[in-house]
N, C-alpha and C positions, 0 to 999 in steps of 0.2 A: 262594735258591730258594723259590718260593711253592707251596703245595699246590694241586692242581687243584680247582676249585670246580664242584660239580654244578649250582648255582643262582646267578643273578646276585647280586653283592654291592654294596650301595649304601653307600659310606663315610659315616661320621658327619659332622656339621658340622665345618668347618675349625677353629673355635675349640676344639672338643673334641679333635680330633687334635693340635693344638698343645699343649694342656694335658697330654695323655697323654705325648707325646713328650718334653716338657720336665720331667716329674716323675721324678727319678731313683729314687724309692722304688717306683715302679710297674714299673720295669725294662724300658722300651721304648727307651731312649736309646742304649745302646752294644751292641756285639757280645757283650759278656760277659753280657748279660741272660739270664734263664732262663725257661723255660716256666711253671714253677709261679707265679712272680710275676705273669705276665700274666693267667693264668686266675683265680687266687685273688683278685687285686686287682680283677678285673673283677666279681666277685660283690658288691663293695661300691659299685659305681657306679650304684646304684639311683636316685640323685637326678638323673640326666641323662636327657633324653628320648631315645627310640629306643635303649633299653638293649641290645637284641639286636645292633644294629650296632656299638655301642661295644665289647661283649665280643668280637664277631667280629673287629673291628679289633685289639683287644688280642692275640687269639690269633694272627692273621697276623703281626703285628709281632714277637711273641715267637718264633714259629717261624723267621722270617727271621734273627733275631738268634742263635738257637740254631744254625742251620745254618752261619752265619758262624763261630761259635765252634768248631764241630766241624771245619770246613774249615781253620781257622787257629788251632790250640790254643795257639800260642806268642805270638800277637799280637792286638791289638784295633784296628780302624780308628780308634777314638776316642782311643787313647793311643799308637799307633805301636808300634814294637818294644819288648817288655818286657825289663827287665833280668833277669839271672840273679842270684839272691840266695844267698849262701853259707849253707848250713844249719849251725847250731851245736847240738850235742847238749846237752840239759839235764843237770844234774849228778846228778839222782836216777835210781835204777833201780827197776824193778818186776818182780814175778814173773809177770805176765801181760800180754798185749797189751791187754786191756780196761782194766786198771789204768793202764797207761801212757797209753792214749787218754783216759781220764777226767782224768788229770792234765794232759794236753796241752790238752784242751778247757776245763778250769778256767782255765788261763793265757790261752788265746785269747779266751774270753768276757770275762775281766777286761780284756784290752787293748781289745777291741771296745767294751765299755761305757765304758771310760775315754775313748776317742776321742769317743763320742757325748756324754758329759757335758762334756768339756773344750773340744771344738772343733765339736761338732755334726756331725761326719763319721761316716757309717755305713760303715766299712771292714771288709771281710772279712779275717780273720786265719787263718793255717793253717800247715801244714807236713807233716812225715812222722812216723809212728810207726816207731821203729827197734828192731832187735834186735842183740845182740852177746853172745856167750858164754852163751847161754841166758837172758839178762836182756833187759828191754825199757826203752826210754826214748823221747824224742821230740825233734824239733828245736824250738828256741825259736820261738814264733809270730812270723811276719812278715806284712807286708801289701804288696800292690801298689797300694794306694790306690784300690781299686775297691769299689763297693757291691754288685755283682751277680755277681762272679766271683772265683775264686782259681785260681792256676796252679801246682799242685804240681810239675810237670815243670820249672819255672823255679827251683826251690829245690834246691840240691845236697844229696846225701846225704853226711854226714861220712865221712871215710876210716875204714875198719875196721868200719863199720856196714852193716846191710842194711835196706832199706825194706820194711816189712811191711804198711803201710796209710797212707792219707793222712787228714788232718783239716783242717777249716776251720769257720768260723762263718757264720751268717746274721744280719746286723745289722738285719733288718727291725724296724720300730717297731710291728708288729702281728702277729697270729696267722697272717697269710697266709704268713709266712716259715717256718712250722713244717714240718719234714721235708725230705726230699731232693727236689731238682729233677730234671727229666728229664735235664739235663746231668750231674748228679752220678751218677745211676744209669748212664748211658751210660759215663761214665769208669770206674766200678767194674767194669762188665761187660767193657769192652774191655781193661782192665788186669788183670782177674781178681784183684782186690785189694779188701780191705775198705776202706770209706770211713766216716769219722765226721763228724758235724756237730753243732755246739752252737748253740742259738738264744739270742741276747742278750735277746730279749723274755721268753721263758718260762724260760730256763735249762736246758731239756731237752737232753740229749745222746742222740743216736741213732746207730745203726750200720746200714749196708746191707751184707749179705753176698751176693755174687753166687751165684745158684743156690739161695739159702736164703730171704732176705728177700722178702716178698711186695710187689709193686708195686701200689699202691692207686689208681692213676690220677690224673688232673689235679685232681679234686675231693676226693681223699682225702689222708691224711698217710702218707707212706712212710717207713719206718725203725723199727727195733726200739728201744724206749726202754731205755737202760742206766743212766741216772742223771740227776741234776739239780744245777745250780750255782745256789745261792740268789742 
């Protein structure tokens, strides 16, 4: 679904459109793409002529991808049906949700960085923050092999535990991946659950709390900073 346009839109040159669509780090290729990648990456396209059209194109493509992602949260046209991955609880326990989330993101960022270093793949890792008997832990980080989306609903919650938050990473190789995407915020609000994200580039770990954390728009960074993974 494309947003209605009040003024005519002239697409950028075909060569530019091809370059954008084929660059996985800019996030326009698959339905799992997120709006923040499109807009923030667009700010760096200053070397291309007709920059306004390029950024507008990035915005439209990201919106279409985001709408597809919201309409079909369990699958992506680029990958077909996604598998359900069995969640496995980590062995450590923590006294607070925040402490468990920081431990989860430390593990997930480590896995993300390892993939980038060893195979050049920028995969998002994530899972659930769990509670049981007044203590907290997390599911060991898993990946669906995608660089622009993570699907917490496709990770099972281990028997005997309750899911109290989700966590994932942003594997972007630059600062444009900092903070939560529009899709992340929508997920948290719709599920009325905290969401955590760790950035492989900066090491920052942020939380979005529905009804509490301020949404700073497409050109800002959304998410309250709670820690850093060196």
